Every structure is written in structure tokens, then in C-alpha cells.
C-alpha positions in Angstrom: 131.0 73.3 69.6 134.6 73.9 70.7 135.2 73.6 74.3 138.2 76.1 75.7 140.2 74.2 78.1 140.9 77.6 80.1 137.1 78.2 80.5 136.4 74.3 81.7 139.3 74.8 84.3 137.9 78.4 85.5 134.3 76.5 85.8 135.9 73.7 87.6 138.0 75.7 90.1 134.8 78.0 90.6 132.8 74.5 91.4 135.1 73.2 93.6 135.5 73.5 97.4 138.7 75.7 97.3 138.5 78.9 98.7 140.5 82.0 97.9 141.2 82.8 101.7 143.0 79.4 102.2 145.7 80.9 99.6 146.3 77.9 97.8 149.2 76.3 96.1 149.4 75.9 92.5 149.4 72.0 93.3 146.0 72.4 95.3 144.4 74.4 92.6 145.5 71.8 90.0 144.1 68.9 92.1 140.9 70.5 92.6 140.0 71.2 89.2 141.2 67.5 88.3 139.0 66.5 91.1 136.2 68.6 90.5 135.8 67.7 86.5 136.0 64.2 87.4 133.2 64.5 89.8 130.9 66.8 88.0 131.8 66.5 84.3 132.3 69.6 82.5 128.7 70.4 81.9 128.0 69.9 85.6 130.6 72.3 86.4 128.9 74.7 83.6 125.5 74.1 85.9 127.2 74.8 89.4 128.3 78.1 87.8 125.0 79.0 86.2 123.3 78.1 89.4 125.3 80.3 91.5 125.1 83.2 89.1 121.3 82.9 89.2 120.9 82.2 92.8 124.1 84.6 94.1 125.2 86.8 91.7 126.8 89.1 94.3 129.2 86.3 95.3 129.4 84.2 91.9 131.2 87.6 90.2 134.1 87.8 92.5 134.2 84.3 92.7 134.3 83.6 89.0 137.0 86.5 88.5 139.2 84.7 91.3 138.9 81.3 89.6 139.6 82.8 86.0 142.8 84.6 87.4 144.1 81.6 89.1 143.6 79.4 86.1 145.6 82.0 84.0 148.5 82.1 86.5 148.5 78.3 86.6 148.7 78.4 82.8 151.8 80.8 82.9 153.6 79.4 86.0 153.2 75.6 85.4 154.0 72.9 83.0 151.2 71.8 80.5 148.7 69.8 81.8 148.9 66.2 80.8 145.7 65.5 78.7 145.4 62.0 80.3 145.2 63.6 83.9 142.3 65.9 83.1 139.7 64.1 81.3 137.0 66.1 80.1 133.5 64.5 80.6 131.3 64.8 77.6 
């Protein structure tokens, strides 16, 4: 199965502790994504997303929209991510 890096990054941002109300910088978002993937792994991030959509769909939908929008902005406004910096856990 192919893993889309954009999807993994959005799930990691969703699962992170960063809040949209913080008006996070690109650096903060990148650091949060990296830390969350290292802490939970890709499957752990997906599990958090699934749990939140099951338990709180009314807040999970806007949070995922926020996460996807910010990951898309990161891709267009920053240099490519060093693959060694964002290791994807199996």
C-alpha cells in the first residue's frame, strides 16, 4: 500500500497539540508534525484521527480541514522536507 506524505503530515498535524488559535508559524507546524510522527508513528497518527472522527465528528471535521490546509500551505511555501528529518514509522 502506498502512503501519501501529504496525508501522513495532515494526520500528524491533526494528532498534534497545535491549535489553530495559536496562529502557528511554518516552523512550529513542521516541528509539530515531525515530533508527532516520531512519537506516534504513522499508524498511531491514523488511529488518533479515526478515534476523534468516531468520538467527536463535529470537531474532527474542521480540525482535519485546518490540518490539510496548513500542510498544503507548507508544501507550497517551504523548501522540501529532508527525508531523514521526517522518518515514517511502519
